[in-house]
C-alpha positions, 0 to 999 in steps of 0.5 A: 532530522526532518524539517518539513513533514506532510501527513496524509491521514483521514482519521483524526485519532491517528493524525493526532498520534502522528502529530504528537510523535513529530512534536516529540522530535521537535518537528514543528513544521508539519501539515495535514491532509485528509484527502490524497488529492490535497496532499499531492497539491500541497507537495506540488506547491511546496516544490514550486515554492522551493520549500519542499517537504522532506517526509511524507507519512501516509495511510493507505486506505481512505474512506469515501465520502461525498467528495469526488477524488482523483486519488483514492488510495495511499498507494496511488498517492505514494507512487505519484509523490515518488514520481514528482519528488524522487528524493522525499522520504516516505513512511506508509502508516497503515493497518494493512498486513497483506505481504504482497501489498507491503512488498509492492510498496517497497519494491515499486514505490520505494517507500522508506518505511512501513509502520503497522498501526496497532499497539506498538505503532507509536514506538515503531513510528519513532524508530522509523523516523530515527532510522530513515532520517539518518540513513538510507536503511529501511524500516518495517514493523516486526509484525509484518517483516516477513513480507520482505523476508519470505523467499518462498512466497507464491508468485502471482503470474499472468495466468493468475491475473487472467483468472482474476479478471475473468472472475471479476467479469462474472465468468464462472470457474467452469467457464474459465476452464473451458476457455483455457482448454480451448486455448490450450492454457493451463490449468484447464482441469477442475482440480488444478484450477481449484488448487490455484484459486486456493493458493490465491485466496491464501496469498491474499488472505481472502475469505472467498472468491468474491473477497479475493476479487475485491482485494485484488481490485482494491490493490490495482492488480486487476 
């Protein structure tokens, strides 16, 4: 079982729930950080003191306030921690349910578990801690397990990213079509462009184009 844990979470109610879960496992040595910057500093200092943490439990979304921060999201914190301390076990604990983001955390940041905040989150968190403390198995909450199981998901390609970047710069759909026509890049018909945008909105669960751009910016895709 884990001996030293750090929690990166800015909402006190969730922080208390995680602390209680750790106490249920008789894990007494844990610390908490409300900011990703502080969490990384604590992890770096623990390594320097030769007393590293063996588990990070991190939220993904952190609310902005008066304080300026270098690390604004749990995704970025997790990536930096994985690079700094490759062997640490990591649990992402979040309300996030977008499959592309969850899949990226497992594939790119090599998290060990993803627990969805909700009705069953405490039980799932306990299962995750049990599983990853005793083995190299991964855990993911059943409600979002399809993020790792779906094989036929729409795959984001370079053209999608170009379209999203143009949209984020304020380029209209018609202007993008003209740009693509001039460079002989497909899709360069209105119907094909609309179909591609519809797939992107569905993939990212975006309500409209503005929402789509906002989501992909937050995820660091553009």
